[in-house]
Phi, psi and omega in degrees: 000139177274169176283164178215157177244137172236125180250136174243098187301312184300324180275351184056046181232143172238128178248134175260124182242141174238188184294339180257015178117194183289131179271313183196157177239142183231149172280140180230155167255152184241192176293163184291349171237083193288336182273141179091160182272145176301136178225349182199160177303133173084004183279352177072014181257153174269137178299163174229135179138200183258125182225182174214160176288120182249345175212157171224125182237110180274359179248028183286148173291351178256036180075284173224149182225123173251108183287141179259154183281039172273134000279146175267185183298321178295316178299319180296317180297316179295318179296321177294314179299326180277358179078016182276332180227160179279168177296322180292323175295317178302311182296322178297317179296315180299316180295318177300317179294320179299322180270001182057042175256177176285125177287169178297120180263006185246037176252177177294348178283342183091178182182197183056037178267135181200191176246127184209181180266201178087012168121141183238013188281344177204171181272106189226350187279173177273005180144005180268174176251118185252138177238169170294152184303317181295328180288318179294326177296320178292312181298321180308321184291335182271330191260139178239161173304137181095344179292147187282142174227119179252124181245117180259153178303000000 
Protein backbone atom coordinates (compact mmCIF):
# COMPACT_ATOMS: atom_id res chain seq x y z
CA UNK A 1 0.00 0.00 0.00
CA UNK A 2 1.23 3.46 -0.79
CA UNK A 3 1.06 6.41 1.54
CA UNK A 4 -1.76 8.91 1.38
CA UNK A 5 -2.46 12.46 2.45
CA UNK A 6 -5.72 13.66 3.97
CA UNK A 7 -6.26 17.42 4.24
CA UNK A 8 -8.84 19.07 6.50
CA UNK A 9 -9.13 22.63 5.20
CA UNK A 10 -11.23 24.03 8.05
CA UNK A 11 -8.76 22.66 10.64
CA UNK A 12 -5.73 23.75 8.53
CA UNK A 13 -4.29 20.24 8.99
CA UNK A 14 -2.63 17.77 6.64
CA UNK A 15 -2.29 14.17 7.79
CA UNK A 16 0.20 11.71 6.35
CA UNK A 17 -1.08 8.13 6.45
CA UNK A 18 0.76 4.87 5.86
CA UNK A 19 -0.30 1.24 5.95
CA UNK A 20 -0.12 1.16 9.77
CA UNK A 21 -2.11 4.35 10.40
CA UNK A 22 -1.34 8.04 10.70
CA UNK A 23 2.36 8.85 10.53
CA UNK A 24 2.24 12.59 11.25
CA UNK A 25 0.03 15.68 11.15
CA UNK A 26 1.13 19.09 9.84
CA UNK A 27 -0.21 22.65 10.01
CA UNK A 28 -1.00 24.13 6.58
CA UNK A 29 -1.79 27.45 4.97
CA UNK A 30 -4.40 27.56 2.19
CA UNK A 31 -5.47 29.78 -0.67
CA UNK A 32 -6.32 33.43 -0.04
CA UNK A 33 -10.05 32.50 -0.26
CA UNK A 34 -10.04 29.41 1.96
CA UNK A 35 -13.77 28.56 2.09
CA UNK A 36 -15.37 26.59 -0.71
CA UNK A 37 -13.97 24.33 -3.40
CA UNK A 38 -11.84 25.62 -6.27
CA UNK A 39 -13.94 26.04 -9.42
CA UNK A 40 -12.00 28.42 -11.69
CA UNK A 41 -8.67 30.06 -12.34
CA UNK A 42 -7.88 32.89 -9.93
CA UNK A 43 -10.54 32.15 -7.28
CA UNK A 44 -7.92 31.62 -4.54
CA UNK A 45 -9.57 28.41 -3.36
CA UNK A 46 -8.08 24.99 -2.68
CA UNK A 47 -9.86 22.12 -4.47
CA UNK A 48 -11.94 19.59 -2.54
CA UNK A 49 -12.19 15.93 -3.45
CA UNK A 50 -9.99 12.99 -4.40
CA UNK A 51 -6.72 13.68 -6.19
CA UNK A 52 -3.26 12.14 -6.59
CA UNK A 53 0.30 13.40 -6.81
CA UNK A 54 0.87 13.94 -10.54
CA UNK A 55 4.22 15.76 -10.51
CA UNK A 56 7.16 16.33 -8.19
CA UNK A 57 9.42 19.37 -8.67
CA UNK A 58 12.51 19.59 -6.49
CA UNK A 59 13.56 22.89 -8.13
CA UNK A 60 10.45 24.86 -7.17
CA UNK A 61 10.58 28.46 -5.96
CA UNK A 62 8.35 27.12 -3.17
CA UNK A 63 11.12 24.82 -1.83
CA UNK A 64 9.55 21.57 -3.09
CA UNK A 65 6.33 21.19 -5.09
CA UNK A 66 4.10 18.11 -5.37
CA UNK A 67 1.53 18.80 -8.08
CA UNK A 68 -2.03 17.60 -7.59
CA UNK A 69 -4.30 16.14 -10.26
CA UNK A 70 -6.62 19.17 -10.19
CA UNK A 71 -8.89 19.36 -12.08
CA UNK A 72 -10.23 15.84 -11.61
CA UNK A 73 -13.13 14.27 -13.53
CA UNK A 74 -15.73 15.78 -11.17
CA UNK A 75 -14.19 19.24 -11.50
CA UNK A 76 -14.18 18.85 -15.30
CA UNK A 77 -17.85 17.81 -15.39
CA UNK A 78 -18.87 20.78 -13.20
CA UNK A 79 -16.73 23.14 -15.27
CA UNK A 80 -18.27 21.89 -18.50
CA UNK A 81 -21.81 22.24 -17.10
CA UNK A 82 -20.97 25.81 -16.00
CA UNK A 83 -19.68 26.65 -19.48
CA UNK A 84 -16.10 27.22 -18.26
CA UNK A 85 -14.47 24.54 -20.43
CA UNK A 86 -15.21 22.86 -23.74
CA UNK A 87 -16.26 19.26 -24.18
CA UNK A 88 -12.82 18.41 -25.59
CA UNK A 89 -11.12 19.98 -22.54
CA UNK A 90 -13.45 18.01 -20.26
CA UNK A 91 -12.69 14.77 -22.09
CA UNK A 92 -8.95 15.44 -22.01
CA UNK A 93 -9.04 16.00 -18.23
CA UNK A 94 -11.09 12.83 -17.67
CA UNK A 95 -8.68 10.80 -19.82
CA UNK A 96 -5.63 12.20 -17.99
CA UNK A 97 -7.19 11.25 -14.67
CA UNK A 98 -8.04 7.78 -15.95
CA UNK A 99 -4.37 7.28 -16.89
CA UNK A 100 -3.19 8.96 -13.64
CA UNK A 101 -1.30 11.61 -15.61
CA UNK A 102 -1.17 15.38 -15.07
CA UNK A 103 -4.41 16.98 -16.33
CA UNK A 104 -4.42 20.12 -18.46
CA UNK A 105 -3.47 23.00 -16.16
CA UNK A 106 -4.15 25.68 -18.77
CA UNK A 107 -7.97 25.80 -18.80
CA UNK A 108 -10.40 28.25 -17.19
CA UNK A 109 -10.63 25.83 -14.24
CA UNK A 110 -7.06 26.69 -13.26
CA UNK A 111 -4.21 24.36 -12.47
CA UNK A 112 -0.70 24.13 -11.09
CA UNK A 113 -2.26 23.33 -7.72
CA UNK A 114 -0.05 21.46 -5.30
CA UNK A 115 1.49 20.97 -1.90
CA UNK A 116 4.61 23.03 -1.27
CA UNK A 117 6.76 24.90 1.24
CA UNK A 118 7.35 28.57 2.15
CA UNK A 119 5.12 28.76 5.18
CA UNK A 120 1.90 27.70 6.85
CA UNK A 121 1.23 30.60 9.22
CA UNK A 122 -1.57 32.18 7.14
CA UNK A 123 -3.70 31.63 4.00
CA UNK A 124 -1.64 33.14 1.18
CA UNK A 125 -1.48 30.82 -1.82
CA UNK A 126 -3.37 31.00 -5.11
CA UNK A 127 -5.02 27.66 -4.29
CA UNK A 128 -2.20 25.44 -3.06
CA UNK A 129 -1.56 23.82 0.31
CA UNK A 130 1.52 25.35 1.97
CA UNK A 131 3.68 23.85 4.70
CA UNK A 132 6.79 24.98 6.53
CA UNK A 133 9.93 24.16 4.55
CA UNK A 134 11.09 21.47 6.99
CA UNK A 135 7.65 19.84 6.82
CA UNK A 136 7.50 19.69 3.00
CA UNK A 137 11.01 18.20 3.01
CA UNK A 138 9.81 15.47 5.38
CA UNK A 139 6.57 14.84 3.48
CA UNK A 140 8.47 14.71 0.15
CA UNK A 141 10.31 11.58 1.31
CA UNK A 142 7.06 9.69 1.90
CA UNK A 143 5.05 10.63 -1.18
CA UNK A 144 5.44 9.30 -4.73
CA UNK A 145 3.73 10.16 -7.99
CA UNK A 146 0.35 8.45 -8.05
CA UNK A 147 -0.17 8.53 -4.26
CA UNK A 148 -3.62 9.59 -3.14
CA UNK A 149 -4.52 13.02 -1.72
CA UNK A 150 -7.99 13.56 -0.22
CA UNK A 151 -8.98 17.17 0.43
CA UNK A 152 -11.92 17.76 2.78
CA UNK A 153 -13.73 21.06 3.41
